[in-house]
C-alpha positions as CSV (number, residue, x, y, z in Angstrom):
1,M,-5.0,-50.3,61.5
2,N,-1.8,-51.6,63.4
3,R,-2.2,-52.4,67.0
4,T,0.8,-51.0,68.1
5,N,1.0,-50.4,72.0
6,P,-0.1,-46.1,71.6
7,M,2.8,-45.4,74.0
8,L,5.3,-46.9,71.2
9,L,3.4,-44.3,68.8
10,I,6.5,-42.2,69.2
11,D,9.9,-40.8,67.7
12,F,12.6,-42.6,69.7
13,Y,13.8,-40.1,71.6
14,K,10.4,-39.2,72.9
15,A,10.9,-42.4,75.2
16,V,13.4,-40.5,77.0
17,H,12.4,-36.7,77.3
18,A,10.6,-37.1,81.0
19,E,14.0,-38.1,82.7
20,M,15.5,-34.6,81.0
21,L,13.1,-32.1,81.9
22,P,13.6,-30.1,84.7
23,K,12.6,-31.7,88.5
24,G,9.8,-30.0,89.7
25,I,8.0,-29.6,86.4
26,T,4.4,-30.0,87.2
27,K,2.7,-28.5,83.6
28,S,3.7,-27.8,79.8
29,V,2.0,-26.7,77.4
30,S,2.5,-27.1,73.5
31,Y,0.5,-25.3,70.2
32,F,0.1,-26.3,66.8
33,T,1.1,-23.4,64.3
34,P,1.3,-23.9,60.4
35,R,4.5,-21.8,60.5
36,M,4.9,-20.8,56.9
37,S,3.4,-21.4,53.8
38,R,5.3,-23.0,50.5
39,V,2.8,-22.5,48.4
40,K,1.8,-19.2,46.9
41,R,-1.8,-19.3,46.4
42,W,-2.2,-19.9,49.9
43,D,-2.0,-18.1,53.2
44,N,-4.3,-20.0,55.2
45,V,-4.9,-23.0,56.1
46,V,-8.1,-24.9,56.7
47,M,-8.8,-26.1,60.4
48,F,-10.0,-29.4,60.0
49,G,-9.6,-33.4,61.1
50,L,-8.6,-32.9,64.7
51,Q,-12.1,-34.4,66.4
52,G,-11.8,-37.5,64.1
53,F,-8.0,-37.8,65.4
54,I,-8.9,-37.6,69.2
55,K,-12.2,-39.5,68.7
56,T,-9.8,-42.4,66.9
57,Y,-6.6,-42.4,69.0
58,L,-6.7,-40.6,72.1
59,I,-10.2,-42.0,73.3
60,D,-10.6,-45.2,71.4
61,Y,-7.3,-46.3,70.8
62,F,-5.8,-45.3,74.1
63,N,-8.8,-46.9,75.9
64,K,-8.6,-50.3,73.8
65,E,-4.9,-50.7,73.4
66,F,-3.7,-49.3,76.9
67,F,-6.1,-48.5,79.4
68,E,-8.4,-51.5,79.1
69,K,-5.5,-54.1,78.5
70,P,-4.1,-55.8,81.2
71,F,-0.9,-53.8,82.6
72,E,1.1,-56.9,82.5
73,E,0.6,-57.1,78.7
74,V,0.8,-53.4,78.3
75,I,4.2,-52.9,80.7
76,G,5.8,-55.8,78.8
77,G,5.0,-55.3,75.6
78,Y,6.5,-51.7,75.8
79,Q,9.4,-52.9,77.8
80,R,10.1,-55.5,75.1
81,I,10.6,-53.1,72.3
82,M,12.6,-50.5,74.3
83,D,15.0,-52.9,76.1
84,A,15.7,-54.8,72.8
85,T,15.8,-51.4,70.4
86,L,17.3,-48.5,72.6
87,G,18.5,-50.4,75.4
88,A,17.4,-51.1,79.1
89,K,20.0,-48.4,80.8
90,A,18.6,-45.5,78.1
91,Y,14.6,-45.1,79.5
92,K,12.8,-45.5,82.7
93,I,9.7,-47.6,82.5
94,E,8.2,-46.0,85.7
95,K,6.0,-43.2,84.0
96,I,4.3,-45.4,81.6
97,E,3.4,-47.7,84.3
98,K,1.8,-44.4,86.3
99,L,-0.1,-43.4,83.1
100,H,-1.6,-47.0,82.9
101,K,-2.6,-46.9,87.0
102,L,-3.8,-43.4,86.0
103,G,-6.3,-44.9,84.2
104,Y,-7.2,-42.1,81.7
105,L,-5.1,-39.7,79.6
106,P,-4.7,-37.0,81.6
107,I,-4.5,-34.4,78.4
108,E,-6.5,-31.3,77.7
109,I,-6.7,-29.9,74.2
110,I,-7.7,-26.3,73.8
111,A,-8.6,-25.4,70.0
112,L,-10.1,-23.3,66.8
113,P,-13.3,-24.3,65.6
114,E,-13.1,-27.1,63.0
115,G,-14.0,-25.3,59.4
116,V,-12.2,-22.2,60.3
117,R,-9.4,-20.8,57.9
118,V,-6.1,-19.8,59.8
119,P,-3.7,-17.7,58.9
120,M,0.1,-18.1,58.9
121,R,1.8,-18.1,62.7
122,V,-1.7,-18.7,64.6
123,P,-1.9,-21.3,66.6
124,M,-4.5,-24.1,65.6
125,F,-4.4,-26.0,68.9
126,G,-2.7,-26.1,72.0
127,I,-2.3,-29.2,74.6
128,T,-1.4,-29.5,78.3
129,N,-1.5,-32.1,80.8
130,T,-4.1,-32.0,83.4
131,H,-1.9,-34.2,86.4
132,P,0.9,-32.9,87.8
133,D,2.6,-35.8,87.2
134,F,2.6,-36.3,83.1
135,A,4.3,-33.1,82.4
136,W,6.1,-35.2,79.6
137,L,3.0,-35.8,78.1
138,P,1.9,-33.6,75.7
139,Q,5.4,-33.2,73.6
140,S,5.3,-37.1,73.5
141,L,2.4,-37.4,71.4
142,E,3.8,-34.8,69.3
143,S,4.7,-37.0,66.5
144,L,1.2,-38.6,66.3
145,I,-0.8,-36.2,66.6
146,S,1.6,-34.3,63.7
147,A,1.7,-37.7,61.3
148,E,-2.4,-37.4,61.7
149,S,-2.8,-33.9,61.5
150,W,-1.1,-32.2,58.5
151,H,-3.0,-34.0,55.4
152,P,-6.7,-33.6,56.2
153,M,-5.9,-30.1,56.7
154,I,-4.5,-30.2,53.1
155,A,-7.4,-31.7,51.3
156,A,-9.6,-29.6,53.8
157,T,-7.4,-26.7,51.9
158,V,-7.8,-27.9,48.6
159,G,-11.3,-28.8,48.6
160,Y,-11.9,-25.0,49.6
161,T,-10.0,-23.9,46.9
162,Y,-11.7,-26.0,44.4
163,R,-15.0,-24.5,45.7
164,Q,-13.9,-20.6,45.5
165,I,-13.1,-21.2,42.0
166,V,-16.6,-22.7,41.5
167,N,-17.7,-19.9,43.3
168,R,-16.5,-17.3,40.9
169,Y,-17.6,-18.8,37.8
170,Y,-20.8,-20.7,38.7
171,D,-21.7,-16.6,40.0
172,M,-20.6,-15.3,36.2
173,T,-22.7,-17.9,34.1
174,C,-24.7,-19.7,36.3
175,D,-28.4,-19.7,37.7
176,D,-28.8,-18.9,41.4
177,T,-30.3,-22.4,41.6
178,V,-27.6,-24.5,40.5
179,E,-26.0,-26.9,43.1
180,R,-22.4,-26.2,43.5
181,A,-21.6,-28.6,46.3
182,R,-21.6,-31.0,43.4
183,A,-19.6,-29.3,40.8
184,L,-16.5,-31.4,41.0
185,G,-16.2,-35.1,42.6
186,A,-13.4,-36.5,44.3
187,F,-11.8,-39.4,42.9
188,D,-8.2,-39.8,44.9
189,F,-9.0,-42.9,46.4
190,R,-6.2,-45.4,44.3
191,G,-3.5,-42.9,44.2
192,E,-3.7,-41.9,48.2
193,E,-0.7,-43.3,50.1
194,C,-3.1,-45.7,51.9
195,T,-6.6,-46.2,52.9
196,D,-6.4,-44.5,56.0
197,S,-5.1,-41.4,53.8
198,A,-7.9,-41.6,51.3
199,V,-10.3,-41.7,54.1
200,K,-8.8,-38.4,55.8
201,A,-8.3,-36.7,52.6
202,G,-11.8,-37.5,51.9
203,A,-13.2,-36.3,54.5
204,G,-11.3,-32.8,53.9
205,W,-12.9,-32.6,50.2
206,C,-16.1,-33.3,51.6
207,L,-16.1,-29.8,53.6
208,S,-16.7,-28.3,49.7
209,F,-18.1,-31.0,48.0
210,L,-20.7,-33.5,48.0
211,N,-19.3,-36.2,45.3
212,T,-16.5,-38.4,46.0
213,A,-16.1,-41.6,44.7
214,T,-14.4,-42.8,48.2
215,V,-16.8,-44.8,50.1
216,P,-15.5,-45.3,53.2
217,T,-15.4,-41.8,53.7
218,I,-19.4,-41.9,54.6
219,P,-19.2,-44.0,57.2
220,Y,-15.9,-42.2,58.8
221,L,-18.1,-39.2,59.0
222,E,-20.7,-40.1,60.1
223,E,-19.1,-41.5,63.1
224,M,-16.2,-38.7,63.8
225,Y,-18.5,-36.1,62.5
226,A,-21.9,-36.3,64.0
227,C,-24.0,-37.0,60.5
228,D,-25.9,-39.6,59.0
229,C,-26.1,-40.2,54.9
230,T,-30.1,-41.4,55.2
231,K,-30.6,-38.3,56.9
232,E,-28.5,-35.4,55.4
233,P,-26.2,-34.8,52.1
234,V,-23.0,-36.6,53.4
235,A,-21.4,-37.6,50.4
236,F,-22.8,-39.2,46.8
237,G,-21.3,-41.3,44.5
238,S,-23.0,-41.7,40.8
239,P,-23.1,-44.9,38.3
240,S,-20.2,-44.9,35.8
241,T,-18.8,-47.4,33.6
242,E,-15.0,-48.2,33.5
243,H,-12.8,-49.6,30.5
244,S,-13.0,-53.2,31.6
245,V,-17.1,-52.7,31.1
246,M,-16.4,-50.9,27.6
247,C,-13.9,-53.4,26.3
248,S,-15.7,-56.5,27.4
249,N,-19.0,-55.5,25.9
250,Y,-17.4,-54.8,22.9
251,A,-15.1,-57.9,22.4
252,V,-18.8,-59.4,22.6
253,D,-20.7,-56.9,20.2
254,G,-17.7,-55.5,18.2
255,D,-19.0,-52.1,18.7
256,E,-20.2,-49.9,20.9
257,I,-23.7,-48.3,20.6
258,T,-24.6,-51.8,21.8
259,L,-24.0,-51.1,25.3
260,L,-25.0,-47.7,25.6
261,R,-28.1,-48.3,24.0
262,R,-28.7,-51.1,26.8
263,L,-27.6,-48.4,29.7
264,L,-30.2,-46.1,28.8
265,T,-32.9,-48.3,27.9
266,E,-32.6,-51.5,30.4
267,I,-30.1,-50.7,33.5
268,Y,-30.7,-47.0,33.6
269,P,-33.7,-46.3,32.4
270,D,-34.7,-43.9,35.2
271,T,-30.7,-42.8,36.4
272,S,-28.2,-40.3,35.5
273,F,-24.8,-42.2,34.9
274,S,-21.0,-41.1,33.2
275,V,-20.1,-43.3,30.1
276,V,-16.4,-43.2,29.5
277,L,-15.8,-43.6,25.7
278,D,-12.1,-43.2,25.2
279,S,-11.8,-46.8,24.7
280,Y,-10.9,-46.7,21.3
281,D,-12.1,-43.7,19.5
282,Y,-13.7,-40.9,21.7
283,W,-14.8,-38.3,18.8
284,N,-16.0,-41.3,16.9
285,I,-18.4,-41.9,19.4
286,I,-19.4,-37.8,20.4
287,D,-19.6,-37.3,16.4
288,N,-21.3,-40.5,14.9
289,V,-22.9,-42.8,17.9
290,L,-24.3,-40.3,19.8
291,P,-26.5,-38.7,17.3
292,E,-27.6,-42.8,16.4
293,L,-28.8,-42.7,19.9
294,R,-30.3,-39.1,20.0
295,E,-33.9,-40.7,20.1
296,E,-32.7,-42.9,23.0
297,I,-30.9,-40.3,24.9
298,M,-34.0,-37.9,24.6
299,A,-36.2,-40.6,26.0
300,H,-33.8,-41.2,29.2
301,N,-35.4,-40.1,32.0
302,G,-32.2,-39.0,33.2
303,C,-28.7,-37.7,32.5
304,M,-25.9,-39.2,30.7
305,L,-22.7,-38.1,31.0
306,M,-19.7,-38.5,28.7
307,R,-16.7,-39.2,29.8
308,G,-13.0,-38.6,28.3
309,D,-10.2,-40.4,29.7
310,S,-7.2,-39.3,27.6
311,G,-5.3,-36.9,25.8
312,D,-5.9,-32.8,26.7
313,C,-8.2,-33.2,29.6
314,V,-9.0,-29.2,29.1
315,E,-9.4,-29.4,25.2
316,V,-11.7,-33.0,25.3
317,V,-14.1,-31.5,28.2
318,T,-15.1,-28.3,26.5
319,K,-14.8,-29.4,23.0
320,T,-17.0,-32.3,24.1
321,V,-19.5,-28.9,25.2
322,F,-19.7,-27.5,22.3
323,K,-20.5,-30.6,20.2
324,L,-23.6,-31.8,22.4
325,W,-24.6,-28.5,21.8
326,E,-24.8,-29.0,17.9
327,T,-25.9,-32.1,18.4
328,F,-29.0,-32.2,21.4
329,G,-29.0,-28.1,22.1
330,G,-30.1,-26.8,25.3
331,T,-31.5,-23.3,26.6
332,V,-29.9,-20.1,27.5
333,N,-30.3,-19.2,31.3
334,S,-31.0,-16.2,32.9
335,K,-27.5,-14.7,32.7
336,G,-27.3,-15.5,29.1
337,Y,-25.4,-18.6,29.1
338,K,-26.2,-21.6,27.0
339,V,-27.2,-24.5,28.9
340,L,-27.0,-27.8,27.5
341,D,-30.1,-29.9,27.1
342,P,-30.6,-32.1,30.7
343,H,-30.4,-35.3,29.1
344,V,-26.5,-34.9,28.3
345,K,-23.1,-33.3,29.9
346,A,-19.6,-33.5,29.7
347,I,-17.4,-35.4,32.4
348,Y,-14.1,-35.4,33.1
349,G,-12.4,-37.5,35.7
350,D,-8.7,-37.2,35.3
351,S,-5.8,-34.2,35.4
352,I,-8.4,-31.8,36.5
353,T,-5.4,-29.7,38.8
354,I,-6.8,-25.9,40.0
355,Q,-5.3,-24.1,37.1
356,R,-6.7,-26.7,34.8
357,C,-10.0,-26.2,36.4
358,E,-9.7,-22.3,36.5
359,E,-8.4,-23.2,32.5
360,I,-12.0,-24.8,31.4
361,Y,-14.3,-22.5,33.2
362,E,-12.5,-19.6,31.3
363,I,-12.8,-21.2,28.0
364,L,-16.8,-22.2,28.2
365,T,-17.6,-18.5,29.8
366,K,-15.4,-16.7,27.0
367,N,-17.9,-19.1,24.7
368,G,-21.0,-18.6,26.2
369,F,-21.7,-21.7,28.2
370,A,-22.5,-22.2,31.3
371,C,-19.8,-23.7,33.8
372,S,-22.5,-26.1,35.1
373,N,-22.6,-28.1,31.6
374,V,-19.4,-30.1,33.0
375,A,-18.7,-32.2,36.0
376,L,-15.0,-32.5,36.9
377,G,-13.7,-34.9,39.1
378,V,-10.2,-34.3,41.2
379,G,-7.9,-37.6,41.1
380,S,-4.9,-37.7,43.8
381,F,-2.5,-35.7,42.3
382,S,-4.4,-32.3,43.4
383,M,-4.7,-34.1,47.1
384,Q,-0.9,-34.9,47.2
385,C,0.7,-31.8,44.9
386,I,0.2,-28.2,43.8
387,E,1.3,-26.9,40.8
388,E,2.8,-23.2,40.6
389,E,5.0,-21.4,37.9
390,G,5.8,-24.5,36.2
391,I,6.9,-26.1,39.4
392,L,5.5,-29.0,41.3
393,K,5.2,-28.6,45.1
394,P,4.2,-32.0,47.1
395,F,2.4,-31.7,49.9
396,T,4.3,-32.6,53.1
397,R,3.9,-31.7,56.9
398,D,6.5,-28.8,55.4
399,T,4.0,-27.1,53.5
400,F,2.5,-25.2,55.9
401,S,5.8,-26.1,58.2
402,S,3.2,-27.6,60.5
403,C,5.0,-27.9,64.0
404,I,4.0,-29.1,67.7
405,K,6.4,-26.8,70.1
406,A,6.3,-26.3,73.9
407,T,6.2,-22.3,74.5
408,Y,5.2,-22.7,78.6
409,C,5.8,-24.8,81.7
410,E,5.4,-24.5,85.3
411,I,8.0,-25.9,87.3
412,N,7.5,-25.5,91.7
413,D,4.8,-23.7,91.1
414,N,6.6,-21.2,89.2
415,P,5.4,-20.1,85.8
416,Y,8.0,-20.1,82.9
417,P,7.3,-18.6,79.4
418,I,9.7,-21.2,76.9
419,F,10.3,-20.4,73.7
420,K,13.2,-21.2,70.9
421,N,14.4,-18.4,68.1
422,P,17.5,-19.6,66.4
423,K,20.0,-17.0,65.2
424,D,19.4,-18.2,61.6
425,G,16.1,-19.6,61.8
426,G,13.6,-17.5,60.7
427,F,10.3,-18.8,60.4
428,K,11.2,-21.5,63.3
429,K,10.3,-19.2,65.9
430,S,8.3,-20.1,68.2
431,Q,5.8,-18.5,70.8
432,K,6.8,-17.4,74.1
433,G,4.2,-18.5,76.7
434,C,0.7,-19.3,76.6
435,C,-1.1,-17.9,73.6
436,V,-4.8,-16.7,73.2
437,V,-6.1,-15.9,69.9
438,T,-8.7,-13.5,69.0
439,K,-10.1,-12.3,66.1
440,D,-9.4,-8.7,64.2
441,E,-11.7,-5.8,62.8
442,E,-11.8,-8.0,59.9
443,G,-12.4,-11.2,61.1
444,N,-9.4,-12.5,60.2
445,Y,-7.4,-14.6,63.2
446,T,-4.7,-13.1,65.2
447,Y,-2.5,-13.8,68.3
448,Q,-0.7,-12.6,71.5
449,D,1.4,-14.7,73.2
450,E,3.5,-14.6,76.6
451,F,0.4,-15.5,78.8
452,T,0.3,-17.7,82.1
453,W,-2.1,-20.5,81.3
454,K,-4.1,-19.0,84.4
455,E,-3.9,-16.0,82.3
456,A,-5.1,-17.8,78.4
457,C,-7.6,-19.6,79.8
458,E,-9.5,-16.8,81.8
459,N,-9.2,-14.6,78.8
460,T,-13.0,-14.6,77.6
461,K,-11.9,-13.5,74.1
462,N,-9.7,-16.3,73.3
463,E,-10.8,-18.4,70.2
464,L,-8.9,-21.4,71.6
465,V,-11.3,-23.5,74.0
466,S,-11.6,-27.0,75.5
467,I,-12.6,-29.6,73.5
468,F,-10.6,-32.6,75.0
469,K,-10.3,-33.4,78.6
470,D,-9.2,-36.6,80.6
471,G,-9.8,-38.8,78.2
472,V,-13.3,-36.9,77.0
473,L,-15.1,-34.7,74.1
474,V,-15.6,-32.2,75.5
475,K,-17.6,-30.5,72.9
476,E,-18.2,-31.6,69.5
477,Q,-18.4,-30.6,66.2
478,S,-21.0,-31.9,63.3
479,L,-20.1,-31.7,59.7
480,K,-23.0,-29.4,59.2
481,E,-22.1,-27.2,61.2
482,I,-18.4,-27.6,59.9
483,R,-19.3,-26.8,56.5
484,E,-21.5,-23.8,57.3
485,R,-18.3,-22.1,59.0
486,L,-16.6,-22.7,56.1
487,H,-18.3,-21.7,54.1
488,E,-20.1,-18.7,56.2
489,G,-23.4,-20.1,55.5
490,G,-23.3,-20.7,51.8
491,F,-22.3,-24.4,51.4
């Protein structure tokens, strides 16, 4: 992470708004809200990532890079950038000096619990100042909060969507003892925008699944969401070959059976593993090589997962299941669906979109096979894009039109609801005043606005509760409880 003065983590115009606000303003309140969905499949977004953001930036980053650094270094560094770029006469430095001398971040954040699904137009969290001299600060943090918030929420929503597909087809075709949280895995690290994005997307994914290839997601979840991978299931990886392994062995041996036999008998005699088989001729391996290895495969104390990596993924993975059944057989489960011998399985770790996942499961179901016969991998495409009606829709902040807007202020001890309502703005209309979020009779979130800050805080039904205040996380949530909340106890 680039160790920039956190007061410079802004859009330029945030540096001058303090002087533009009404004189006598002592409080401002803003809300983060998904205003509309551009994805037909989604009318809710999973609340996730705020606690990680608070710990990373509002606590650790602000303390180390602002409050704990010498006054002259912080102020001098801020002035150097602003004087050279915005102009010395365009902004006032006094507010930054005052904040550093205060010694803590005078901010309070109220929020819905992480792991809940929030409908469009319902505020997910609010931010306000706790010291009357810093009414400018909540909106000054807007750019940073927004940039760090939208993608983890979308990743969590993506994971939840895949999990609902798994639940639907596993209910139909699998015994209840089959673990659903390991049906799919995330293989998106190398295709994310950056490492930081990969880690946080992986964290969102892990609200619904245990399998991920992104190792740094695990220490991130441990630090940010009160879990320990040595004591509880946080996330898992699995041994697997890659093309460099397959091709280098082929270069030596002139075949692929030698390595496969070594994997089964020498390297992983007691461990399940997957092996990529399409470096040269995938169906030759499935049709001719695997039957030659039948004795070693059946004696193997684990499962060998056959992985294709090219061609039509739907055809490859389903056809592989059918051929493995012909070669290795299996059993029929309590729901009447075929389950491969536990020594073999099909896996596909690329190109598995939401639609292809559904298509694969549908083909297996129609042919009498349990959907647990395949393991599927979700790549970076699904963390950054969705296809609907033949149209690719990339994920951005505008996927849910997520925004932070000021809706309330207090000036000279008087409350003022503030709002925007563009004549032609449509979804851009904001809330007015402070908000109270409650649940309706069906358990869905709804809200009312036009309250004062005091009224909203004193409303005992308000689901927006304080989680951060004056530099301290006052309500911590664990990965376990977030998973249980999202999946209603059925993770």
